[in-house]
C-alpha positions, 0 to 999 in steps of 0.5 A, a space after each residue: 499500500 502506498 501513500 495517496 499524498 506521496 506516492 511512497 510506501 506506507 508501514 514499518 520499513 523492512 529491515 535492511 542488512 547491515 553494511 560490513 563496513 557498518 559506517 553506511 547510513 541506511 538509505 530511507 528515500 523510499 521509506 515513508 518519513 512520516 511513519 511513526 515506526 521511524 521515530 520510536 525511542 526504543 528503536 532510535 536508541 537501539 541504533 545510538 547503541 546508548 547505555 542507561 547511565 546510573 546517577 541515583 538509587 532510592 533508599 527503603 523498603 521494597 516497592 509495593 506489588 513488586 518482586 525483589 531480590 537482595 544481593 546475597 553477598 555480605 559485601 553489598 549490606 552495611 550497617 549505617 547510622 541515619 538521621 531523618 528529618 521532619 521531611 522524611 529525608 534520610 541523611 547519613 551520620 559518621 561515627 564521630 559525630 554520633 554524640 551531638 545527635 542523642 536520640 536522634 539517629 537509628 542504626 539500619 542495615 541497607 542491601 543492594 536489591 533490584 525489582 524486576 525492572 532491574 531498578 536497583 535500590 538500598 533495602 533498608 531495615 531497622 536496627 534493634 530498638 535496644 529492649 529485647 524484651 519487645 519484639 518489633 514485629 514490623 522490623 523482624 518480619 522485615 528482616 525475615 523478607 530480607 533473608 528470604 530476598 537473598 535466595 528467592 523473588 519476594 514481594 512484600 506488603 504491609 499488614 496492619 491487622 498483623 502489625 508486620 509484613 507478609 512475604 510472598 515468595 514467587 514459585 513460577 520460575 524467575 530468571 536470576 537477577 543480573 548484579 552489576 559487576 563494576 561497582 562496590 557498596 560505597 559507590 552505592 552509598 554514594 548514589 543513594 546519599 549523595 553529597 548532601 545526604 552525608 552529615 559531615 560537619 555541625 554546619 550541615 542544612 539539616 543540623 541547622 534545621 534541627 536547631 531551629 536556625 
């Protein structure tokens, strides 16, 4: 079928063989230039040979209604101290500054994880609350979810009635996740918190806000 106005063929162009040199551009003179298929982003990015740059990852619990996996290597789990401000933004607090945040800092563990789409994040689990006579069911069930997530794909959902998280393990076969091999845990902490996400002095804006300044 041809375009009535231009006389050019319509529809998606047939793929052409790649020239041996790889440098000769394709001849599009006989292709309808108004065919949307020519301008789809997936086709354009594939032809450019681009790769998605990892510039930031989130910190928190697994996204809802999504199966995730946690990295099984202990090198990708780290215990850190964090301060959470009024806007619920998290800041890492180095050990030497901990005495200046009495009652304001929490100990958590973060583990590299990813969802089915390959999106990386740091899976955060709260630490002990200091009172071993009392069991925090939210923390304990999340810790169990993380342990299961190191071996299987899991989905985590909050259960208010049970005061904890329900963990669903995938029974259908799902391919193993592909973990990047060119970054360390330090790199992922940097991607997650950035320069402003670490409190290195009492002049940090988050500290000033805490002091009402």
